[in-house]
C-alpha positions, 0 to 999 in steps of 0.5 A: 517484539523482535528488533526486526519487524515483519511485514507481508505484502500480497499483490493481486493482478486483477487481470489474471483472475479468471472471469468465469461464472464459477469464480464469480459465484465462489467469491460472492459467497464471501461478501456480507449482505451489506457488501453485496449491496455495495457490490451491486451499486458499482459498475462492472469494472469497479464491482469486480475490483471491489469483489476481488479486493474483499476476498483477498483481504478476508482470505489473508486475514482469516489465515492470520487470525485462524478463523474462516474468511466468512468470519472476518468482519471489516470495520471502519475507525471514525477516521475511515481507516479499516480494521478487523477485530480478532484474537490478536492485533493484525494491522492491514492496509489496501491499495490499488492502481490500474489492475493491481491490488496490493495488501500489506499486513503486519502484527507490528503496528499501524501500516499504510501502503500505496501503489501507483503505475509509473506513467511516463506521460504524467505531467508531474510538474502540474502537481509540484505544489505538493512537493517540497523544494528538496524533493523537486530537486531530487526528482530532477537530479538524474534527468539529463542522463536518464529521463525516465528516472524523473517519473520513477522518482516522482511516483516514489515520493508520491506513494511515500506521502500517500502511505504515510497518510494511510498509515496515520488515517488522517486523510488529505487533512495533512498538507502533502507539501509539509511531508518531506522525504529525503531518499538516501542510498541506505534509508529514507529520511522523513519529516512531518512539519506538523509534528515534532521530530520525536513523533515522526521517528516512529514511522519507517518507510520502504519502496519497491518496484513491481512488474517494472511498471508499478511502485509501491511504498509502505509506511510502518509505525513503530515506537522503537527504532527498527531501522528497516523491516523485513518484507515477505511478498507474494502474488496471490489470486484468491483460491487460485494460486499463490507464489512468492515474488521478490519486488525490487527495492527502489535504489539509486546510485 
């Protein structure tokens, strides 16, 4: 493994996928019989999100594994985290918020990703029980100068916590308040009060802004210190278009 880990992120804005019969029919052809049963049980909006998510994952993983998308068999670990078997280890995680799907893929180690739309009307203090005191202080730090920064900072903390939970596969059994993040200019420091320091040093985090209104955070597990990981990001509409994008890292002066 190289000293600099590589992560690929694929962003799919669902609203930009055409809603015509030909696209729908083509996408449905990639679902297994079990997946088609799930698709049929959802209401239309959820069914469309499920379908596009599945096709996105299968096309990307098929390319990584050198197989057909129809051969990609998504399975679940006992903790519910999805995985795919192939000729090499490929780790992935999927998330969505509003109409944006984000898929993170790497060959380096377990990965988690979470995306949230930055809602300026969200009453974040109603959920401050999941925040550590230093996180609340940091969220409010710049509020007198820039009131919007409160929401951006809150959703960054929230997505960081969620990305870690999704990376470990432990679900909400982890007490969110015991996951403590320190956002520094050069990196993100992290402590899980339920584990010793050596264990938490395996996890590396980065946060980005997409399309001005969304924040996504990535958690990558590595046994050796990599500092930061390299991110390649693409906007992908399966079988329609792909182009490289450059999401803005979350930075604060």
